[in-house]
Steps between C-alpha positions, in 0.01 A plus 500: 500500500307509824517868514367532139220264566395685814431804281241322285200678643668845492669498156326222305614197314665669198737700725565207734599291195739761393649534853535110516703514182711791595580438865456126535639408161187310386425435143158616358366156508606441868346843602168383329510172682577644838210758452273226392569298819447795737174613336324173524144550608188284592388286781764302712429190288525691177845661599628174621415334168669786310803469715519120450507564111781764544720266722462180324864478401635578854506275795539812710195649338299192561599484862409879542158453358442191721598684806299803406188264445571358844512842666177605322319178621629555849379861512163409364453229756595756783282777369203268415440728191663579179585877528870487471664526151830370386697787340815466316645831617865524573564691823683839523870518461542341838375190335856379487461438887207254432587140453143363477146583486403858562149592629347842468139592601290772363161638590212400270342847535819705444744285294696809389620572866752213453601226717376527863671183626780302354760245567731241354780255545844640543751211513830607665415851539654488844841456350536876536508437872655155531706246344232237537262426200157552640159471317250762584168648410372854559180694482391850524184693563446828323322681792516843327333361190233319701419806692482715193275241331276497808476866489424516125232230540346680799566228738674727775290686744594859587602440861642756744746352750696655790810496270343745264298723731783628737874561456751226576684729746442838655805738490613657819484850346330680227691500155552829324449512125620858459761543225718790415 
């Protein structure tokens, strides 16, 4: 199911619905409901209200919406401005590793470049290495994407450094490039 949803932007909702039915065993109605959930749009408040309506029959759904509301309030307080947006996107196939909130950041000026910083909660990910149950969180920074974005936006200066003006080492003898 997660792999199919991750393809939404690439193959569109019709083909994702088909894949949800063929590979995940969803009914047509279930596929439509899942797609409706992941395609919610609007302000944070609008999305939270829509989510509350969708999860009214489930204590787990109510709890999840309440937790998301709290996270949004905390982020708004930390940033002192309301620039972040709650998205209902399911993370890539590795989403099975995540056990809680996943945060991804994009650049306002280049949203199509993808996430440049992300992280999430990974309860018991360490079980691969130990017999102990350990909670954990992790984050990553997409340095290549950030540099590519900075270059595209003209925010990098063309700087010559010693590293790109002379060779790293000087060979002891000249190399021959003659081939028979």
